[in-house]
C-alpha positions in Angstrom: 25.6 -18.8 39.3 23.6 -16.9 41.9 22.0 -18.5 44.9 18.5 -17.5 43.6 19.1 -19.4 40.3 20.2 -22.5 42.1 17.0 -22.4 44.2 14.8 -22.7 41.2 15.6 -26.2 40.1 19.0 -27.2 41.4 20.4 -27.2 37.9 22.5 -24.6 36.1 20.3 -22.1 34.3 21.1 -20.1 31.2 22.4 -16.6 31.4 19.0 -15.3 30.3 17.1 -17.1 33.1 19.6 -15.8 35.7 19.1 -12.3 34.3 15.3 -12.7 34.6 15.6 -13.7 38.2 17.8 -10.7 39.0 15.4 -8.3 37.2 12.3 -9.6 39.0 14.0 -9.5 42.4 12.2 -12.5 43.8 11.4 -16.1 42.9 7.7 -15.6 43.6 7.4 -13.3 40.5 8.8 -15.9 38.2 6.8 -18.9 39.5 3.5 -17.0 39.6 1.0 -18.4 37.0 0.3 -16.1 34.0 -3.1 -15.1 32.6 -4.5 -17.8 30.3 -6.0 -15.2 28.0 -3.3 -12.5 27.3 -0.3 -14.7 28.5 1.4 -11.5 29.8 0.2 -10.5 33.3 0.0 -12.6 36.4 -3.4 -14.2 37.1 -5.7 -13.2 40.0 -5.5 -15.9 42.7 -8.6 -18.1 42.8 -10.0 -16.6 39.6 -12.3 -19.1 37.9 -10.9 -18.8 34.4 -7.2 -18.0 35.3 -7.4 -14.4 34.1 -5.6 -11.2 35.0 -7.4 -8.2 36.2 -7.6 -6.5 32.8 -8.9 -9.5 31.0 -11.5 -10.1 33.8 -12.7 -6.5 33.5 -12.9 -6.8 29.7 -14.8 -10.1 30.0 -12.2 -12.0 28.0 -12.2 -15.8 28.4 -10.1 -18.6 26.8 -12.0 -21.9 26.2 -9.8 -24.9 25.5 -11.0 -27.8 23.4 -9.2 -31.1 22.6 -9.2 -32.4 19.0 -8.9 -36.0 17.9 -9.3 -38.1 14.8 -12.8 -38.1 13.3 -15.0 -41.2 13.4 -14.5 -41.8 9.7 -10.7 -41.7 10.1 -10.2 -38.7 7.9 -9.9 -35.2 9.5 -10.3 -34.0 13.0 -13.2 -33.7 15.4 -13.7 -32.0 18.8 -13.5 -34.7 21.5 -13.6 -32.7 24.8 -13.5 -29.2 26.1 -14.3 -26.6 28.7 -17.2 -25.3 26.6 -20.6 -27.0 26.7 -21.7 -28.2 23.2 -24.9 -26.2 23.4 -23.0 -23.0 24.3 -20.6 -23.6 21.4 -23.6 -23.9 19.1 -25.6 -21.0 20.4 -22.8 -18.5 20.9 -20.1 -19.2 18.4 -21.7 -21.0 15.4 -22.3 -17.9 13.3 -19.0 -16.4 14.2 -17.0 -19.5 13.3 -18.7 -19.6 9.9 -17.5 -16.1 9.3 -14.0 -16.7 10.7 -11.5 -16.2 7.8 -8.3 -15.7 9.8 -5.5 -18.2 10.3 -5.2 -19.5 13.9 -2.2 -18.5 15.9 0.2 -21.2 16.9 0.9 -21.1 20.7 3.5 -23.4 22.4 1.7 -23.4 25.8 -1.1 -25.5 24.4 -0.9 -29.3 24.9 -1.1 -32.0 22.3 -4.1 -31.5 19.9 -5.5 -28.5 21.9 -7.3 -25.6 20.4 -8.3 -22.4 22.2 -11.1 -20.0 21.5 -10.5 -16.5 23.0 -13.8 -14.6 23.4 -14.6 -11.2 24.8 -18.2 -11.5 26.2 -20.1 -13.0 23.2 -17.6 -12.0 20.5 -15.0 -14.4 19.2 -11.6 -12.6 19.2 -9.1 -15.3 18.0 -8.4 -19.0 17.7 -5.1 -20.5 19.0 -3.9 -23.9 18.1 -1.1 -26.2 19.5 2.2 -26.4 17.6 1.5 -30.0 16.5 -1.6 -28.7 14.6 0.2 -25.9 12.7 0.2 -27.8 9.4 -3.5 -28.8 9.9 -4.9 -25.4 10.8 -7.7 -25.4 8.2 -8.7 -28.9 9.4 -8.8 -27.7 13.0 -11.0 -24.7 12.2 -13.2 -27.0 10.1 -13.5 -29.4 13.1 -14.6 -26.4 15.3 -17.2 -25.4 12.7 -18.5 -29.0 12.5 -18.8 -29.2 16.3 -20.7 -26.0 16.4 -23.2 -27.4 13.8 -23.8 -30.6 15.8 -27.1 -30.7 17.7 -27.3 -31.9 21.4 -28.4 -35.4 20.3 -25.2 -35.8 18.2 -22.9 -35.3 21.1 
């Protein structure tokens, strides 16, 4: 095991992880946080939404919302999120009604999290956590219901 690999965690790493360290050349490149939108490039330090330069120029933002059980007990409902309820209603209500795709399952999302990826005012995609992969239609229905709620219902 190389000395760089032992510096990461003190534990033995897989051969793939050691190869990644050697290819990058420094530990800083591995530990740098990645863009929340594209999940490919390193994020800009102190950027408000955790985006890379290309996503910031394109105006792409990822809004995370947390789902929970609905009040009636059946189905899911939006409980909290980075997006104001009024903004969800004004900007994304019509686009969520027309959304016919299946959400992408992403392992980086936490328990019961859903993410809206938007470019300026256009909804690009919806990502869901791996625990919601069997309930993707319910998750999208919960987003649509949250977008229909008025300010007094929140």
